[in-house]
N, C-alpha and C positions, 0 to 999 in steps of 0.2 A: 304495366299499365301506364298510359300517358297522363301526366299531371300537368294541367295548364292553369294559368292565373288570369287569363283573359280569353273571352270567346274568340277573338281574332286568331288565336293559336290553334283552334280546332281545324283539322285538315280532313276530316271525314266527309263523305258525300252528304250524309244526313245523320240526324241523331234522334235517339229516344232519351229525353232528359228526365232523370229521376230527381225530384226536388225534395230537399229537407236539410235539417241541421245534422242529422245522423250521429249525434253524440253517443258513443258506445256501440253503435250498430247492433242494437238489440233485435230480438226476433221479429218485431213489427217492422223495423227498418229492413231487415233481411227479406221479408215477404215483398216489400215494395221494390227493392233492388232486383230481386229474382224476377219479379213481373216485368220490370224494365228490360232486363237482359233477354228474357224470352220474347218480348215484343220487338226488341231490336233485331233478333234473329228472324222473326216473322216478316219484318219490314225491310230486311237487308240494310240495316242501319247500324250505327255505333251506339252503345249504351254510354251515356255521359252522366255520372253522378254529380249533381250540382250542390255544393255545400259552401260553407264560409270558413275563413281562416280563424275566426273566433266566434263565440256566441254573440248574437246581436245585442243581447241585454248588456254585455260588457261595454258596449259603446253607448247604447240608448239610455240605460238606467243601471250603471255599474253596481249600485248597492243591492240590486235584485238579481245580479248575474249568478247563475249556478256554477259550482266548481265542475269542470269537465269530467266526465266519466272516464275518458280515455284521451290521450294526446292525439292530435290530428294524424300523425304518422301511423298510429295504430288503427284509426278509422280507415285510412287509405289502404292499408294492408287487407283489411276486411272487405273493402269494395272489390279489390282485385280477386280475393278468394271467392267472392260471390259471382265473378264472371264479368264485371264491368271492365271495359277497355280504356275508359277515360274518366278522369275526375277533374271537374272545374272547381278550383278553390278560390272563390271570390273574396277579395279583401272587403271586409264589412266596415264602412266608414259612415259618419253621419250623413254625408251626401248620398251615399248608396241607399241608406235606410230611408231617405226621404223620397225615393223614386216612386212615382205613382204606380199602382198595380198593373194597369193596362200598359203603361210604358215598359215596365219590367217584362211583361209577357211578349210584347212586340219585339223588344231587343233580344230576348231569349230565342224566339222563333227565328228571327233573322240571323243572329249570330251563330247559332248552332244548326241552322237549317233543320229545325225540329220537325220531324214527322209525327212525333207523339210526345206528350208530357205526362208523366206519372207522378202522382202525389198521394199522400194519405188524406183521409176525410177531414182531419183537423189541421192540416197545413195552412198557414197564412203567409202572405207575402206582400211586399210593397209598403208604402207609407202607412204607418199605424196599423199594419197587418190587415188592411182592408181587402186585400185579395184573398180569395178562398177557393175551395173546390167548386162551388157554384159558378164562380167567375171563370175558372179553367174550362168548365163544360160549356158555358155560354159563349165564350170567344173562340172555341175550337173551330167551328165552321168558318167564321170570318177570317181567322188568321191561318187556317189551313193545316191544323194539326189534329191528331187524335188525342182526346183526353181520357186518361185511365185513372180512376180514383180507387185506391186499394183500401178495402175495409180494415178496421183495426184488428190486431191479433190480441186475443184475450189471454190473460193469466188468471184462470178461474173466472171470477166475475169482475175483474179489474182490467181495464185496457192497459196493455203493455206500453210503457212510455219511459223516457229518460227520467221524468219526475217520479214515476213509480219505483224505478230502480234506485234512485237516490233515497227514497223513503225506506226501501228495504235495507239499504246499506246503513242508514241512520239507526234503524231498529236492530242492527247486528245480524241481519239475515243475509250474510255474504254469499253463502252457497247458492241461495235462491237467486240473488242478483246475478251472480256469475253464470248460472244456468241460462238466464234470459239473454245474456250477451254472448254465449257460445255460438259459433257457427254451427247450426244444426240442419240436418237434412229435411226435417218436417216442422210444420207449425205446431204450436202447443194445442190448438183446438182441433187438429185433424183426428 
């Protein structure tokens, strides 16, 4: 897998960008990355998983920053195991965090020559998290990409998330948490 730190390093013809923090690469993240990989094949593009070098809260509000579920290197190995050919590991700085959502999207589309952007329903981006799935859909036609919003993967009646996994670990339910972070061939709700 090609690991890049700046969009200018992307040498593919076009990309399907998978957006997220992807901490732990749990089954919900896996569904999103698998969709991006499949869409990249369909569009004859490269799958680029876009993530950060640290959790945004560690910069924006350090006292609320969660402990990572897995080191970045472990997340990158999972991206590769899921079929992604590229990972963009963006340095998260206060300046980057202040980027307006529309500016973020325009730069992403231009920098990666994005044919499509894939995110989860609850993904937010840009200054103060003002960018969301609705904005991704709304700007798709104008900016020339296909927007794909992946529905949440459920763990029973709870949405699988990094927050949920941290709660399981805190409650001592390690086996349950580990199962949600294993690379699995199927979704939990299939």
